[in-house]
N, C-alpha and C positions, 0 to 999 in steps of 0.2 A: 485442448482449447487454445486457439490462437488469440493472443492478446497483444495489441499494438497501440502505440501512441498516435498513429496516423489515422486519417479519416477513411482510408481504404487499404486494401491488401493487394499488392501486385499479383496478377494471375487469378484473382477471385472476383466474382461479380456478386455484390450484395443485392439480394432480392427482397429482403424484408428487414425492417428495423423493429426490434421487439421492445425496446425501451431502455431506460437507464438502469444500470445495475451498480451495486455498491457493496463494499465490505469494509469493516472498520475493526480496530482493536484499540483498547486503552491500556497503557503500560506505565509502570514505574520501576525504578531500580530499588533494590534493598539498601538499607542504610550503609552497609559496608562498601558497596560500590560507589555510593555518593561521597563517602569520605575519601576513598582512593582518588576518585575523579576530581574532587576539590583540591587535593594535594597536587595533582597533575597540572592544574591551572596555574600553579606557581612557577612551573618551569616551562610551560608552553608545549605546543605540539598536539598531536592527536590524542583524544581521550577514548581509548578502545572500549571502555565499559559502555559509553554512550553510543559509539559507532555500532557495536554489536546489538544494542537495544533497538536501534533504528532499523538495522538490516532485518532482524527477525520480525519486527512489527510490520514493516512494509510487506514482507513475504506473507505474513498471516492475513493482512488486509487484502492482498491480491488474491490469495487462495479463497477467501470468503466471497470476494466479488465474482470470481470464476465459478464458484459453487452456485451462486444465485443465477448466473447466466445459464449454467447447465440445467437447472430446474425449469428455466423458461424454454429450453430446447435450442439454445443458441449454438451456432457454430464458431463464433468468435466474439470478442469484445474489442471495439475500435475506440479511438480517441480517449485512451486511458490516461487518467491524471491521478496524482496523489496530493493530498493536503495534510498538513500537520498543524495541530493546535494544542495549546497548553490548557488543560482542564483545571488543574491545581498546580501548586508549586511541585515540581518534580513528577508530574503526571501528564502524559501526553496522549493525544488521540491521533492515530493515522487513519485516514480515509482514502480508499481507492475507489474510483468510479469511472464509468465509461458507458458506451452504448452497446447493448447486446444486438447481434445481427445474425441473419441466416444467409447462406449462399444460395 
């Protein structure tokens, strides 16, 4: 599945727009990670516990979006975007969305 943030794909002609596709995931870290991350804020720098959480959450949201596009018979998803929102304290939702298209 081709997935791009642009409106078109060089060398491909979009012949049909199938509609919006999306995939999301809601994640939280276990208490131990939150404690370690809290301590890291005292010295500054990257907090790898949260970086890893976001990397895996984005990947899962994108995989779910692509699965929805495949069910529709899409060849690609264009104009892909990600959003993140806080659902509760220490609970986030990552949403991936775009437009499913045929060549």
